[in-house]
N, C-alpha and C positions, 0 to 999 in steps of 0.2 A: 120253041124253047121254054124251059121251065123258068118261071119268075123267081128270082132270089129275093126273099123277103128280108127287109132290114131288121136287125135285132130290136127287141123291145127295150127301150131305154128305161132304166129304173134309177132314180136319183136317190143317193144315200147321203144323208147329212152326218157330218162327223163333229169337228170342233176346231179350235184355233191351232195353228201350226205349233209343233214342238211338244205336244202332249201325246198321250197314248192313243186317243181315238182316231186321229188321221192315219197313223201307222196301221192300226188294226183295220180301219175301213178300206185302205188300199189293198191289204192282204185278202180281205173278204171279197172285194170286187174282182181281183185277179183270179181268185179261186173259182168263183161262180162263173165268170166269163169264159174261163178255160174249159169248164165242164159242160156248160150249156150255152153254145154260141148263139142260141136264139134270144138270149138275154144280154143286155149291156148295162151292167151296174156301174154308175158313174159317181164316185165320191165327190162331195162338195164340202168345203170348209164352212163352218158356222161359228157362232159364239159358244156353242156347247149345248149340253143337255137342256138347260132351261129355255133356250131358244128353239131347240129341236121340237119340243112338244107342241108349241103353238104353230110352228111351221108344218108339222104333220097334220094337225087339226085343220089347217087352212088348205091342205092339199098341195102345198108348195114343195114338199118332199114326199117321196114314196116310202122311204125307209129312213130311219135315223138311229144313231147310237145314243142310248139314254142311260145314265147312271142310275143305280138302284134306288137311291133316296128320291130322285126326281120321278121315277116310275111310281113309287109308292105314293107320293104326294099327288101326282096327276090322276092316278086311277082311283084313289080314295077320296079325292076332292079336298085336299088340305089347302085352305086359302083360296079356293076356286071351285067351280063346278067339276064333277068327275069327268075326266077325258074319255072319249070313246075311241081308244087306241087298242091295238092288239099286239101281242108278242109274236114276233116271227121266229126268233131263236135266242137262246141264252148266249151271252158273250163270254164273260169270265167273272170269277169272284174278285171282289175288291176290298181286301183288308186295308184299313186306313192306318197311316203312320206319319210321324214327323221325321225328317232327316235333318241332321246338323253336321257341321264339320267335326271330324273326330278329335281335332285339337281344341274344340270349344269346351266350356265348363258345363254345358247342359247335359244332364243325365236322366232327367225325368220331365214329364210334361209340365209339372208345376214349376220347374226352373225357367220356363219360357214366359211366365206371367210378366206383363209389363214390357215385353220385348217385341221388336218388329218381327212379324211372322207372315210369310207369303202363303196365303190360303188357296191360291190358284187363280185361274181366269174367272172373271165375274160370272160368266154364263156356265161355268163348269158345275156338274153335280158333285164334284169332290168338295166344293165349298159347303154344300148342304150336308154332306156326310160329316164334315168337321163340326158343323153346328150341332148335329145330333150327338156326336161323340162327346163333345165338350159339355153340352147341356147335361148329359148323363153323369158327368164328373162334377157338376155344380159350377161350371165355368161358362163364360160367354165370350164369343169371338171379339165383339166390339168393346166390351167393358174391360176384359182381363188381358187383352193383348193389343198391341198396335197392329191392327189388321191391315195387310197389304193385299190388294187385288190387282191382278195382272191383265194387261191387254192381250198378251200372248202367253200361253202356258210355258212356252220354251224360254221365257225370260227368267223364270224362277231360279233355276240352278245357279246361274251366274251371280245372282243376288246373294245367295248363300256363300258362294265361293269367295266373293270379294267383301263380304261382311256387311252388306247393306241390310240384310235381314239375318236374324239368328237361326231361322228354321224355315223349311218348306214343307207344307202338308201335301200329301198325295196318297195314292193307293194302288193296289194291284201288284201282280208279279211281272217283272220286266218293264215297269213303268219308266219311260225315258228320263224323267226328271230325277228320279232316285239314282239311276245309272250314271247320269252326268255328274252328280255330286260325289257318288262313291268312287268314281274314277279320277276325281281331282287329286291334286298333289297331297292334300291333307287327309284324304280318305273320309269316311262317313260313319256316323253313329245314328241308329234308328231308335226313336222313342215311341213307345206304345203304352196304353193303360196297363197298370199292374192287375193282378188277379182280382182284387177287390173292386178296382175300378171297372173292370169288364163286367162283373156281376151287377154293379150299379147301373151301368149303361143299358144292359139287356133287360133289367127290371123296369126301367123307365121307357125304353123304346124296343118293344118286343119284336118289331119287324126286322131289326138288325140281327145278325147271326155271328156266333163265335167263329173266327177264321184263323188260320195259321199261315205264317210266311215261312217257307222252308229255308233251311240253311243253304247258303251258296247261291241264292237267287240274285243277290247283289254282291259285288266285291266287298269283302270285309265282314259280311254277315255270316258268322261262323256257327251260329246256333239258331234253331227255329224261334220265331217270335209269335206269341199269341196276341191277337187283336180282335177287332170286330169290324164288320162291314156288310156288304150286300152283293148280290149279283147284278151286273149290268146286262142290258138286253138290246137286241136289235128290234126296234118297234116299227110297226106299220101304220100308215094312215088308215082311217076307218073305211075308206072306199076302195082299198086295194082288192082287186078281184081274187076270188078263191083260187082260180087256176094259176094266176101269177104267184101267189103265196106258196102254192103247192110246188111249183117248179123251182122257186128259190130255195125252199126247204130241202127238196130232193137234191139239188146241186150242192148245198152246204153239207148235207149228210154224206153224200158221195165224196166230197172233197175234204172230209175231216182230217185225214192224214196229210194231204197236200197243204192244207191251211196251217197245220201245226209245224210243218217244215218251213213254211214261209215266215212264221212268227211263233216262237215257242209258247208265249203266254196264251195263244189261241188254241192250245191243245184242249182247253176246257170247253171250247165251242163244239158241243156234240148234241145230237138229238136227245140222248139220255139225260144230259144235264138240263136241257130245255124243259123236259117234263119234271125233273126234280126241283128246279129252281123257280118255276112259275108259281106265284102265290096261289092261283087257282087254275085248274085245267081250262075252264071256259074263257080265261083271258088270252089263251093261245089262239091265233088266227084260225078260223074254221078250215081254211085250205091247208094249213100246216097240220091241224089235227087229223085231217084225212090222210095225209102222208104218214103221220105217226101211227095211225091205226094199221095202215098197210104193212109197216115194218114191225108191228106187234108190240109197240111201246105203250099204247093206250087201247082201251076197248071202245 
C-alpha cells in the first residue's frame, strides 16, 4: 500500500478577531489548502502586526500578515535591529482613513483634535500608519487626541456608533470596521488628508504612497477619496524552506481568482503586485523568486 503523507502544517499569524487580517487569513488558508492538499495552512489569531514580527523571528509562526509600516520599520531597523524576514506575497494596499457617523459634526481630521479616537488594536500596524500620517500633518496621536487603543479590533465600530469615541481609524478596501460603521443607522462619513496634507505627509515619510479609495467600496461613499498608505504583506520566517515558499507562492498564484471570489479585497493579492509592491526584489523569499522567474515576472 502507498503511504499517505500528512500535509505539511504551515502556521499563519493574523490579528485580533473583528479586524481585516483574520478574515483575509482564513481566505488565504482556504485557497492554498484547496489548491495544494500537501499543504495545510492554519490561521492563528495574534495581537497583530507588531507581535507577528517577533513571533516570526522566533520561529513560532511560519507566515504572518504584517501591515506595511510595520514591515518598513522591521526591515529597515527603526527602533530595533533590522529583521531578517522575507516577503512571501503582497496582500493589498491600505489607504488610511478615519470614519465618523454621518450625523456627527466632524468634517476634517482637524475637527477631531481633543476628541476620543479609536486608533485600533494595540498590536495593529494600523496604529503605526496613523502615527506616520498624523506626524506628516504636524499632529500627534497622544498629544492632540484622546487616543483609545482596543483589545479587539472588532470593538471599534460599536464605540463610534454609540458615541464613546468620535472616530475610528482604519485602512484598506472592504475593511470590516468601516463597513460596520457605514451600515449603521446613522451612516458614515470618511475623513482623509486634503491635497496639501497628502503632499506634506509624502514629503516627510517617502515610504508611504498616494492611494485612492474607489467610490462604492463602502456604503455611502459616493466619490473616490485620495489618501496615503502602504502595501501589507504575507511575511515568512527567516528559516522557511525555499521549496515550501515556492509551493505556497505557486498555490497563491494559481488561486488568485478563487481568493478574489472568497474575499473581494483580496483581488490585489497577485504575483504581479508582489513584484510591484516589494520595496526591493531581494526582500522577496528566494523560493518565491524562483517561482516568479518561472512565470516570467522577474529575471
